[in-house]
Backbone bond lengths (Angstrom), bond angles and torsions (degrees), N, CA, C in turn:
res aa  C-N    CA-C-N  psi(-1)  N-CA   C-N-CA  omega(-1)  CA-C   N-CA-C  phi
1 X - - - 1.417 - - 1.541 109.27 -
2 X 1.288 117.51 132.12 1.488 119.86 175.64 1.479 111.50 -66.63
3 X 1.335 115.52 174.85 1.479 118.83 179.87 1.530 106.70 -69.99
4 X 1.306 116.93 97.90 1.417 121.47 -173.18 1.544 112.81 -106.47
5 X 1.335 118.07 8.85 1.453 117.43 178.93 1.505 109.85 -60.15
6 X 1.276 120.11 -50.78 1.449 120.97 -179.09 1.527 110.86 -67.13
7 X 1.311 116.71 -34.37 1.467 119.08 179.33 1.508 112.28 -60.42
8 X 1.327 116.02 -46.76 1.473 120.49 -176.17 1.584 110.54 -75.70
9 X 1.344 115.12 -33.19 1.458 115.61 172.05 1.495 111.25 -58.57
10 X 1.319 116.25 -42.30 1.459 119.86 -179.22 1.482 111.38 -62.41
11 X 1.367 115.00 -39.02 1.477 119.97 179.47 1.526 110.01 -59.25
12 X 1.359 115.40 -45.12 1.445 116.73 -176.00 1.480 114.53 -78.69
13 X 1.353 115.09 -20.75 1.495 119.48 177.17 1.472 111.31 -79.65
14 X 1.312 119.00 -30.66 1.498 122.37 -171.33 1.506 112.59 -101.91
15 X 1.339 119.91 -11.25 1.443 119.87 178.31 1.523 109.66 -122.63
16 X 1.344 116.17 142.59 1.435 120.43 170.16 1.498 111.36 -57.90
17 X 1.292 118.22 144.23 1.444 121.63 -178.68 1.489 114.38 -59.94
18 X 1.333 114.95 -24.25 1.472 119.02 178.88 1.538 111.77 -93.46
19 X 1.361 114.48 6.35 1.453 117.08 -179.86 1.536 114.16 -112.69
20 X 1.298 116.95 -5.00 1.449 118.22 171.84 1.505 110.01 -68.12
21 X 1.329 117.89 150.82 1.465 120.73 -166.50 1.509 112.16 -67.28
22 X 1.377 117.44 -23.96 1.435 119.48 -174.30 1.536 111.84 -96.72
23 X 1.306 117.88 9.41 1.458 122.35 -177.19 1.540 112.10 -61.79
24 X 1.314 113.68 136.42 1.493 122.88 171.93 1.528 108.40 -130.67
25 X 1.283 117.93 136.79 1.479 121.18 175.20 1.520 108.49 -78.08
26 X 1.303 119.67 -21.14 1.450 123.49 172.44 1.511 107.69 -152.85
27 X 1.335 117.89 133.03 1.479 120.12 -176.99 1.492 108.88 -62.33
28 X 1.309 115.71 140.74 1.487 120.71 -175.57 1.524 110.96 -103.99
29 X 1.311 117.89 -99.32 1.425 123.01 -174.59 1.508 113.40 -57.50
30 X 1.363 114.42 -47.01 1.456 117.61 -179.55 1.491 113.09 -56.32
31 X 1.288 117.82 -45.38 1.477 123.22 179.96 1.499 110.94 -61.54
32 X 1.279 117.34 -47.65 1.494 122.76 -179.06 1.531 110.53 -61.50
33 X 1.310 117.36 -45.53 1.431 122.37 -176.90 1.524 111.03 -70.11
34 X 1.302 119.22 -38.03 1.466 122.00 176.50 1.544 109.62 -62.27
35 X 1.298 116.94 -45.49 1.482 120.88 -178.89 1.545 109.33 -61.74
36 X 1.295 117.13 -35.54 1.467 121.08 -175.61 1.507 111.44 -81.60
37 X 1.351 118.57 -16.21 1.491 121.32 -173.65 1.478 116.13 -103.20
38 X 1.360 116.94 -32.30 1.459 118.74 -172.72 1.573 109.37 -134.46
39 X 1.323 112.41 169.68 1.469 119.54 177.29 1.547 110.93 -96.43
40 X 1.323 118.12 156.89 1.404 120.72 -179.21 1.570 114.49 -58.68
41 X 1.327 115.22 -22.21 1.474 119.04 -178.40 1.497 110.27 -87.28
42 X 1.337 120.58 -8.15 1.444 122.09 179.69 1.531 111.57 -74.70
43 X 1.287 115.06 149.86 1.497 122.53 177.54 1.506 111.05 -80.24
44 X 1.314 117.22 123.12 1.506 118.62 179.72 1.598 107.12 -130.12
45 X 1.284 113.09 156.38 1.462 119.97 177.42 1.498 109.37 -131.36
46 X 1.360 114.61 137.44 1.450 123.26 174.57 1.532 107.55 -106.92
47 X 1.291 116.32 105.69 1.502 122.95 -178.02 1.526 107.88 -83.53
48 X 1.330 116.26 124.15 1.483 120.17 -178.73 1.555 108.24 72.59
49 X 1.329 116.09 49.43 1.456 119.40 -174.67 1.532 113.09 -67.26
50 X 1.321 117.92 -24.26 1.465 117.81 -177.01 1.503 110.61 54.93
51 X 1.339 117.09 -135.32 1.454 119.83 173.96 1.550 109.93 -112.89
52 X 1.317 113.28 28.89 1.443 122.32 -177.28 1.556 112.52 -50.91
53 X 1.301 116.89 146.47 1.448 124.69 175.92 1.493 113.68 -82.36
54 X 1.325 116.08 -1.93 1.474 121.01 -176.67 1.520 112.77 -57.58
55 X 1.339 115.87 -45.96 1.479 118.46 178.16 1.505 112.89 -59.78
56 X 1.316 116.35 -42.65 1.456 121.31 176.26 1.501 110.89 -56.46
57 X 1.339 114.86 -49.11 1.496 119.69 -179.35 1.538 112.25 -60.41
58 X 1.362 117.01 -38.38 1.431 119.83 -176.91 1.541 111.01 -76.09
59 X 1.332 115.56 -33.45 1.465 119.00 177.61 1.532 108.93 -62.17
60 X 1.343 115.27 -40.87 1.465 121.21 -179.94 1.550 109.65 -59.66
61 X 1.326 115.08 -30.00 1.499 119.27 -178.09 1.522 111.63 -87.90
62 X 1.338 117.84 2.05 1.444 119.57 177.41 1.525 117.95 100.42
63 X 1.352 116.09 1.88 1.446 118.39 -179.96 1.506 110.22 -66.16
64 X 1.320 117.40 138.97 1.487 118.85 -174.07 1.486 113.31 -136.73
65 X 1.330 119.28 16.33 1.477 123.18 174.44 1.523 109.68 -144.07
66 X 1.339 112.72 76.90 1.491 121.60 -174.03 1.544 109.93 -114.67
67 X 1.279 116.93 125.29 1.473 121.85 175.29 1.522 107.73 -104.07
68 X 1.302 116.46 138.43 1.455 122.29 -178.57 1.571 107.86 -124.96
69 X 1.299 114.69 118.83 1.470 121.01 179.78 1.502 109.89 -115.15
70 X 1.373 114.85 132.87 1.446 119.00 -174.67 1.555 109.70 -156.85
71 X 1.329 115.07 138.24 1.420 120.23 175.91 1.526 114.79 -70.71
72 X 1.325 115.05 -38.27 1.468 119.86 -174.08 1.555 111.19 -80.51
73 X 1.316 115.77 117.74 1.467 118.99 173.75 1.479 112.09 -61.03
74 X 1.364 115.03 -39.01 1.476 123.40 177.79 1.547 109.77 -54.07
75 X 1.292 117.24 -51.77 1.423 121.63 -177.49 1.510 112.66 -67.08
76 X 1.300 117.01 -42.31 1.478 121.22 -179.09 1.560 110.47 -66.27
77 X 1.314 117.03 -39.16 1.448 118.26 177.33 1.513 112.40 -64.51
78 X 1.347 114.92 -34.09 1.454 118.03 176.61 1.543 110.58 -63.08
79 X 1.333 114.91 -42.56 1.460 119.73 -179.14 1.531 109.75 -66.46
80 X 1.327 117.57 -42.57 1.480 121.10 -178.06 1.553 108.85 -60.80
81 X 1.283 116.30 -41.18 1.474 118.73 179.02 1.490 111.37 -68.35
82 X 1.279 115.99 -44.45 1.509 120.53 -177.49 1.539 112.77 -64.03
83 X 1.366 111.82 -36.98 1.518 116.24 -173.27 1.576 111.01 -105.37
84 X 1.340 116.14 22.37 1.450 120.74 -172.39 1.565 110.37 -56.09
85 X 1.283 119.38 -36.17 1.436 123.78 179.58 1.559 113.05 -63.48
86 X 1.266 114.94 -20.67 1.511 118.47 -177.40 1.519 111.53 -114.90
87 X 1.321 116.35 19.95 1.497 118.20 -169.69 1.547 111.37 -61.97
88 X 1.320 120.81 -27.85 1.426 123.08 179.35 1.560 113.11 -66.21
89 X 1.326 115.02 -16.94 1.441 120.27 179.64 1.534 111.51 -98.49
90 X 1.278 115.82 1.74 1.491 121.29 -173.03 1.543 112.88 -123.79
91 X 1.337 114.57 149.10 1.467 120.17 171.66 1.518 105.43 -127.94
92 X 1.339 115.51 131.31 1.482 119.37 -177.19 1.553 110.49 -112.06
93 X 1.319 114.07 137.28 1.480 121.49 -179.33 1.517 108.28 -129.45
94 X 1.334 118.01 111.89 1.400 123.24 178.95 1.551 109.01 -98.68
95 X 1.355 114.96 78.94 1.443 119.58 -173.64 1.528 111.11 -160.02
96 X 1.335 113.93 170.83 1.430 121.12 177.25 1.540 109.37 -83.23
97 X 1.312 115.38 130.96 1.449 120.48 -178.47 1.534 111.80 -55.35
98 X 1.289 118.51 -26.36 1.443 122.69 179.85 1.535 111.87 -68.77
99 X 1.310 116.80 -19.93 1.479 124.23 179.88 1.478 111.71 -107.08
100 X 1.287 120.08 3.66 1.448 126.88 -171.47 1.525 112.36 -67.09
101 X 1.354 116.02 126.70 1.437 121.60 178.12 1.527 112.71 -142.21
102 X 1.336 115.08 68.48 1.483 120.22 179.28 1.533 112.08 -64.92
103 X 1.319 113.19 166.47 1.456 120.18 176.49 1.513 113.47 -93.66
104 X 1.333 116.69 3.00 1.456 120.79 -178.01 1.529 110.40 -139.17
105 X 1.336 113.08 172.92 1.516 118.51 176.08 1.503 107.69 -112.39
106 X 1.343 114.54 172.27 1.440 120.44 -175.47 1.576 111.23 -128.77
107 X 1.359 111.12 148.58 1.460 115.46 176.86 1.541 110.52 -84.42
108 X 1.328 116.64 -23.93 1.439 120.18 175.95 1.495 111.29 -144.40
109 X 1.345 114.25 132.76 1.475 123.51 -179.60 1.506 106.46 -113.74
110 X 1.352 116.08 117.26 1.435 120.71 -177.45 1.522 110.61 -111.16
111 X 1.332 115.21 133.98 1.485 120.44 -177.78 1.556 107.07 -143.53
112 X 1.326 111.47 102.74 1.435 116.97 176.86 1.534 107.59 -105.05
113 X 1.369 114.20 93.05 1.486 122.32 173.09 1.501 114.32 75.40
114 X 1.308 117.52 44.82 1.470 123.98 166.67 1.509 108.42 -109.64
115 X 1.311 114.72 -54.73 1.498 119.88 -173.42 1.568 112.65 -53.70
116 X 1.346 117.75 -34.53 1.419 118.50 -175.42 1.534 112.64 -72.60
117 X 1.347 115.92 -8.75 1.503 118.56 172.10 1.534 113.09 -79.34
118 X 1.318 117.84 -12.90 1.434 122.68 -177.33 1.553 109.31 -82.67
119 X 1.270 117.11 93.97 1.466 120.69 -175.39 1.531 112.31 -90.81
120 X 1.326 116.72 -17.56 1.450 121.00 179.30 1.520 109.33 -88.53
121 X 1.332 118.17 122.96 1.485 120.44 179.53 1.538 114.97 -52.42
122 X 1.334 116.11 -33.27 1.454 120.54 178.37 1.534 110.32 -64.82
123 X 1.327 115.83 -41.82 1.437 119.29 177.73 1.540 112.86 -67.86
124 X 1.306 115.08 -35.92 1.496 120.05 175.76 1.515 109.21 -61.08
125 X 1.334 117.67 -43.13 1.460 119.00 -178.08 1.524 111.15 -71.94
126 X 1.326 116.57 -36.01 1.472 118.09 172.75 1.503 114.33 -57.63
127 X 1.329 115.07 -43.10 1.462 123.50 -179.56 1.559 106.19 -63.08
128 X 1.291 118.42 -48.74 1.453 121.47 -176.59 1.522 111.41 -66.98
129 X 1.315 120.23 -28.39 1.442 122.75 174.05 1.515 110.38 -69.63
130 X 1.322 117.26 -40.44 1.452 122.16 173.98 1.551 110.59 -60.23
131 X 1.308 115.63 -47.42 1.439 122.09 177.73 1.545 110.62 -55.30
132 X 1.295 116.61 -49.71 1.453 121.86 -178.49 1.494 112.41 -64.75
133 X 1.344 117.61 -36.26 1.464 123.72 -179.43 1.477 113.21 -71.28
134 X 1.322 117.72 -38.38 1.418 120.12 -171.15 1.511 116.75 -108.98
135 X 1.333 116.64 -1.22 1.446 119.98 173.64 1.515 109.66 -95.25
136 X 1.292 117.21 131.11 1.428 121.29 179.18 1.526 113.70 -60.98
137 X 1.268 118.01 155.60 1.468 121.77 171.97 1.513 109.98 -61.08
138 X 1.282 116.77 131.32 1.472 124.51 -176.04 1.557 108.89 68.27
139 X 1.281 117.62 19.96 1.454 121.14 172.68 1.520 108.56 -82.40
140 X 1.330 115.68 173.69 1.476 123.51 -175.62 1.472 114.41 -113.38
141 X 1.332 117.21 139.96 1.455 123.82 177.88 1.591 103.99 -117.84
142 X 1.314 115.52 112.23 1.459 121.05 -179.60 1.516 106.25 -110.13
143 X 1.376 112.65 111.60 1.450 120.25 -172.82 1.533 109.95 -121.46
144 X 1.313 115.77 138.27 1.441 125.01 173.17 1.516 111.88 -125.15
145 X 1.312 117.03 126.02 1.446 122.90 179.51 1.510 112.38 -134.70
146 X 1.330 117.63 163.98 1.432 119.47 170.43 1.565 109.19 -65.64
147 X 1.339 114.29 138.37 1.446 118.82 -178.46 1.523 109.46 -87.64
148 X 1.362 120.42 170.36 1.411 121.24 179.91 1.525 116.04 -58.29
149 X 1.323 116.56 -21.88 1.491 120.07 176.79 1.522 111.44 -99.75
150 X 1.346 116.15 14.20 1.421 122.20 179.01 1.546 111.65 -99.57
151 X 1.354 116.74 -169.28 1.436 121.41 179.87 1.492 113.13 -63.63
152 X 1.330 116.07 155.32 1.456 122.41 178.31 1.511 111.71 -101.14
153 X 1.361 116.33 -7.95 1.440 119.94 175.22 1.550 107.43 -150.25
154 X 1.331 113.22 166.58 1.437 117.47 178.91 1.541 108.60 -151.45
155 X 1.312 118.32 132.95 1.486 120.21 -178.66 1.496 113.00 53.91
156 X 1.360 117.08 37.74 1.466 123.67 178.81 1.545 112.73 68.46
157 X 1.323 118.48 17.65 1.467 123.40 175.77 1.542 109.51 -118.26
158 X 1.333 113.94 142.21 1.466 118.78 173.97 1.537 109.70 -67.92
159 X 1.286 113.22 154.03 1.483 121.10 176.52 1.517 110.58 -135.30
160 X 1.318 116.72 172.22 1.424 123.79 176.18 1.538 107.07 -116.89
161 X 1.311 115.72 125.48 1.478 119.02 177.78 1.543 111.58 -86.58
162 X 1.323 116.51 144.12 1.458 120.75 -176.74 1.504 110.70 -128.88
163 X 1.360 114.74 140.02 1.433 122.20 165.62 1.544 105.54 -116.98
164 X 1.332 116.87 -179.96 1.447 120.53 -175.25 1.522 112.51 -58.47
165 X 1.291 117.14 -49.87 1.483 121.63 -177.96 1.524 110.64 -57.39
166 X 1.264 118.20 -44.60 1.507 122.53 -175.56 1.490 111.22 -66.80
167 X 1.327 119.24 -43.38 1.430 119.89 -176.18 1.505 111.35 -77.78
168 X 1.316 117.74 -33.99 1.477 119.77 176.74 1.525 111.63 -62.78
169 X 1.359 114.88 -43.38 1.446 119.87 178.21 1.528 113.09 -63.01
170 X 1.337 115.97 -37.82 1.457 120.07 179.36 1.494 113.08 -69.28
171 X 1.328 117.29 -35.71 1.490 120.79 -178.53 1.501 112.08 -75.49
172 X 1.363 116.96 -17.33 1.454 118.83 178.22 1.519 111.33 73.47
173 X 1.378 115.08 -155.48 1.436 119.10 -173.55 1.494 115.74 -94.64
174 X 1.342 119.55 9.33 1.449 122.80 -176.54 1.480 112.09 -85.37
175 X 1.319 118.87 -13.24 1.456 122.12 -171.41 1.573 109.25 -129.43
176 X 1.290 112.75 139.10 1.484 117.76 174.68 1.527 110.92 -107.19
177 X 1.338 115.26 128.77 1.453 118.38 179.86 1.570 110.83 -74.55
178 X 1.316 116.47 120.00 1.427 120.32 -178.96 1.551 112.04 -86.27
179 X 1.350 112.54 -46.90 1.514 117.44 178.79 1.491 109.70 -164.86
180 X 1.275 114.82 160.60 1.454 121.94 178.78 1.507 109.59 -145.35
181 X 1.343 117.95 149.66 1.451 122.93 177.37 1.493 111.08 -151.82
182 X 1.301 117.52 153.17 1.451 122.83 178.22 1.559 108.21 -101.14
183 X 1.311 116.16 139.47 1.444 121.49 177.25 1.514 110.62 -125.79
184 X 1.283 115.54 131.72 1.477 120.58 173.38 1.515 107.39 -94.51
185 X 1.310 114.42 100.81 1.464 121.93 -173.85 1.551 111.25 -88.34
186 X 1.287 119.70 125.29 1.454 121.85 178.11 1.517 112.46 -73.89
187 X 1.339 116.46 119.92 1.464 120.50 173.79 1.550 108.51 -79.30
188 X 1.368 116.10 146.65 1.486 118.67 -178.63 1.531 111.70 -58.03
189 X 1.323 118.97 -21.11 1.520 119.62 -179.20 1.535 111.75 -84.02
190 X 1.405 114.67 1.86 1.460 116.02 175.97 1.513 113.99 101.23
191 X 1.270 118.73 -11.05 1.468 124.25 177.92 1.552 111.04 -81.85
192 X 1.275 118.20 173.08 1.467 123.07 178.80 1.521 108.79 -121.64
193 X 1.318 115.37 132.29 1.472 121.97 176.06 1.547 109.78 -111.07
194 X 1.328 114.92 136.74 1.477 119.39 -178.22 1.488 111.79 -99.61
195 X 1.316 115.88 118.98 1.500 123.51 178.44 1.484 109.41 -112.42
196 X 1.344 116.18 148.37 1.437 124.61 165.15 1.502 109.98 -107.44
197 X 1.343 115.70 130.97 1.472 120.38 174.46 1.529 108.25 -107.79
198 X 1.286 114.26 138.64 1.507 119.81 179.45 1.527 108.20 -130.29
199 X 1.318 116.79 134.66 1.461 122.03 172.25 1.500 108.59 -114.55
200 X 1.364 115.54 119.17 1.428 119.63 179.76 1.543 109.16 -116.93
201 X 1.335 114.20 153.57 1.470 118.49 172.45 1.519 107.89 -119.65
202 X 1.361 113.13 130.86 1.455 117.86 179.45 1.501 109.71 -70.98
203 X 1.300 116.50 131.26 1.480 122.94 -178.02 1.522 110.95 -71.80
204 X 1.326 115.62 146.07 1.446 121.05 171.96 1.517 107.43 -79.32
205 X 1.362 117.91 130.59 1.434 119.62 178.51 1.509 115.66 -56.70
């Protein structure tokens, strides 16, 4: 990934938070799958959290160990202010996931539309090494990407589209695909974007 700190800060400074293409007024598939996969006491991370409502939704359900990782300082500051009353239950990371070195591991790693921005195979492998290093054994990897019938770029950046076969091959033998589903996500401009969601479970060695 190129140096996108300033790029994403500009996105969040120049667009209303309800006008970015990935906006949801309430988290949908991610929220439901997280509730079905882990307990509120489990440690989870939202990679590329932006100003997503997901953390709010999970806090309402009693989750108390949520990490939020985001490139954009602008977006992360918005979340910190909005979730100030729950700050003891949250950890904030203003950094690139490729440089991520937390002091703990996670039961669930959530990524709604970050991984597909990694167009360089070396960056993809670095990401997957981080995932393997910081996701607990038998932990869950919940990933959402643009599908082959979805957009080819987002926010003026190229992306990589994924279907089941492509992502399974890339992850190798360390993860078991639990389920996948396609979502037609409504863009604020009235168009429809096609996402694929994948839920993987990390295999026990």
